[in-house]
N, C-alpha and C positions, 0 to 999 in steps of 0.2 A: 700140278698145283693149280688151284683155282684162285683167280684174282677177284677180290670183291671191290666193286667201285665204291669210292668215297661217297657217302650220303650227306648231302647238305640240307639242313633243315629248311623247310618252306618259309620264305620270308614274305609274307603277304603284305600288301600295301596297307598302311594303317587306315582304319576306317575314318572317314571324314565326318565331322559333326553335321547332322541333318540341318538344312537351312529352313527357316520359316519364310514362306513365300506368300505374297498377296498378289493375285492375278485379276486384273480388271479387263473384261472383254464382254461385249454385248452378245457374242455368239456362244450359246450354251454348249454346243458340240466341241468347240475349241477349249472352253473351260474344263470340260470333262476329260479331254485328251491330255491337257497339261497336268491335271491331277494324277492321271495314270502314269504318264511318262516320268514325271519328277518323283512321284510316290514310289516307283520301283527302286529308286536310289535312296529311299528313306527320307526324302524331303517332305515337309509338312506344308501342304498347299491349301490356302483358303481362296475362294473365288467370289467375285462380285460382278454384276452385270453392267456397271457403269462407274464413271469417275467420281461421282458424288459419294457413292457408298465406299469407295476405296479411300477417299479423303476422310470420311467420317471414322473409318476403322483406324487409319494411321493417326489421326488427331486424338482419338480416344486413348491410344497407347503408342507413343512414338517409338518405343523400343520393341514392339511386338513382332516386327518383321525384319528379316535380314535382307530381303529382296522384294522390290516392287516391280512387277511386270505389268505393262499396260499396252493395250491396243491404242492406236492413234484415233481412228474413226469410231466414236461412240456417240449415241444421242445424249443430249444434255452437255455435261462436262467432257470434253474430249481429252485425249492423252496429254496433249501439250498443256492444256489448262491444269490438269491434275499434277503433272510434273512441276509446273511453275508454282503451284500452291504448296506442294510438298517441299520444294527447295526453299521456300520462305521459312519453313520450320527447321527444327534440328534433326531431321531424319538422316541417319548416318548409314543407312543400308545402300545397297546397289540398286540402280534403276535400269531396267531393260525395256525398250520400246519395240513392239511388233507392229508392222503395218504393211498393208498391201499396196499402198500408194503414198509415198512421201515425196513431196516436191523438194527442190533444192533449198527453198527458203524455210520450209518446215524442218527439214533435216538440220539446217544451220541453227534454227531456234532451239532444237533439242540439244545440239552440241554446246550452245551457249549456256544451257542449263546443266551442263556437265553430266548428261546421262552416261552410263557406263557402256551400254551397247545398244545399237539400233539394228534390228534384224528384219529383213523383208519377209512377208508372208508369201508362200506357205512356209511354215516352220516344220522342219523334219525332226523327228525324235532324236536321231543320232547327232544332229547339229545342236540341239538344245542340251543334250547330255554332255557333249564336248564342252560347251560353254560353261555349264555348271561345274564341270571338273576343274575349271580355272578360277572359280569364285572363291 
């Protein structure tokens, strides 16, 4: 007599809604990398090279993005100035800061502005993917 194992239907994890992401960083290569890494998971990523352009995009349509990612060190408007400006408006999305060098005072300033995550550079794709899985 042959015993047939019980077959359980495959219960895949429900697909998450793709997030709309705005990423501000003056390094073109990092912008391209983030587009690839987050794009693989279906997220829609728009990039800008500085804080001024990021603020213009968010100000033009406050509900256009679910997540703002910003570098701290950028020419013109830095990440702290960008986050401060965005927080004065009704932006309801998550804010993530990437930086290669945050001092304790800058880190505390970001925390006072209620950023959701501060990540040190270099950012590894697996680390970013894991973070986005929690958003």
